[in-house]
Every structure is written in structure tokens, then in C-alpha cells.
C-alpha positions, 0 to 999 in steps of 0.5 A: 528485517525479513529475518529479523520479522520471519524468524519469530514466526518461524520459531513459532510454528516450529516448536508448534509442529514438534509434536506432529512429525513428519513437518507438513511443507512450508512455504516462503516467498519474498519479494513482489513476484509474479507469483503473488499475483498468480497465486495469490488465493491460497488453500493453505495457511500462509502470513501476509502484511495485509489482507485485501478488502472487498472491492466495493463500497457496497461490500464494505457497508454492512460490516462498517455502517454505523446503526443506532442500536450499535453500542461499539464496532464490534459488535457480534451482530455485525457481519463478517467481513467478506474480502476479495479472498471469498470464502473458498480461500484462506484468509492470510495470517496478518504479520508485521512484516517489513517493519524497517520500511513500513514503520522505521521513521515513524519515531521521526514524525514528531520532531519532523512534522512542520505545523498546519498553520506553515505548511504548503497549501499543496498536495504532494506525491513522490513515488516509483511507477509500480503498481499491477502487473497488468497496466503495462501492455507492450503494444500499446501507446506510451500515452495509454499505458500511463493512462492505466497506471494511476501513479502515473496518471496523476502525474501526467494530469497534474503536470503544470497544477499548481495546487498538486506537486506530483512527480515519480522518482523512477519510471523503472524503465517502463516509461519515458521520463518526459511524456507529451512534454510533461515531466514524469520524473522528478526529485525524491523528497525526503520525509521531513520535505513532504510533511511541510505540504499540507496534503500528502497523496498515497497511492498504493504500488505492488503493495500498501504505499510504504509511507502512508504509516508516517503520513497518517501520524503527520499533521498533514491530510492524507488523499488516497483513491476510494 
């Protein structure tokens, strides 16, 4: 998938550089490594599959609020969206990377979906224990670490809930499978099974939740933190 996504990019870049030899250096990195967080603000052109937005509602409002005299959302009078990259760093060039993982199931949504009236009146969540590299503190208790991880916190808080069916599919050896008697790990559910629920919870891990696209296309309600 990475090859099919990046080869066209590299071919395009190479063709543009033919008239500008010697070639400038080209850096390529795959995966959610520590370097992705340490060097997230780059002073050189770079490709990413997402662009981080502002960190607060106040910062987003000037670019998204509705105005009486605006004819459409692309009104040139609106201020530019200032992302977390700030004005001192280059904004990433958005490219459709990770297509198989993020978009491969979309053609199956319509066939696999359950009519709204037949869906279970419950919110469902499944996902591995991924997330911020700063969530896990080696010298902290499991309770404190679980509370820092929003995925773990969701599962732990709703361990006995009848309205939220939330389980981790793997703790990735970062937490015990059972915390204070609460089962954190449960059976993984295929897309068709998750579409039997009226609400689907999508939480970011190292990146955007990979199931967000098919969930938005479904007839279930997608729940995400603000």
C-alpha cells in the first residue's frame, strides 16, 4: 500500500527535478515512530496524510463560523486557518497515503450496513491501545496511565455500562488486560458487526482512527471527542 501511494509521488517529484540537478535531499519515513512526534514541525516540504488543525474551538471559529453575508464556505474574506504547525513551519502537503487501510473497506459499507431501525441502541468502540507517546509513564500506576490514555479511560469508565460496549482489542503490553476487575480487552469486531450499533465511537490513536471513513459513510452516528 505504501509503495502504491508513494511511487506516483516520487515519480512526479523526480520529473520536476530533472531540470534542477543535483537533486536536493529527499527524506522518507514510514510508520508512527518517535521521530514522527519529535520532528513533527519541519522546515522543508513534506507529505502527510493529514494536517493538524488548531487545538481550540476559539482558534477554529474565525475560519468556520457562519456569517450572514457569506455566500459560501470558501469566501475569500475568511481568514486563513492557522494550524498547530504555526506560521514558522511549512504546512504538510496532503496526500492520500495508507489508502488500503483507510479507504479499502468503503465499497463494502452499503452492503454491510444495518438499517437504522434495526440497529442496537448502544455505542460501540474497538481499538488497540495506541495514542500519545507521553501517555504511558513508566513509574506511574496502571490506574494513572489508563486515565491518561483516552482509549483506556473510555473502556475502563464504561466497563459495566449497558449503553457503551467499549473494549480494547490489544493493550500492546502497555497495560494489564484486567484493571481493578474491569476487563479492558475484548473480542475484535468486524466492520459489519460494528454497523449493527446505532453509535460508533472513534478515538484517535497515533493518527486518525482508520475506521473513521467507513463509519461516516454508514447510517450509524459517529461519536468523537471535541
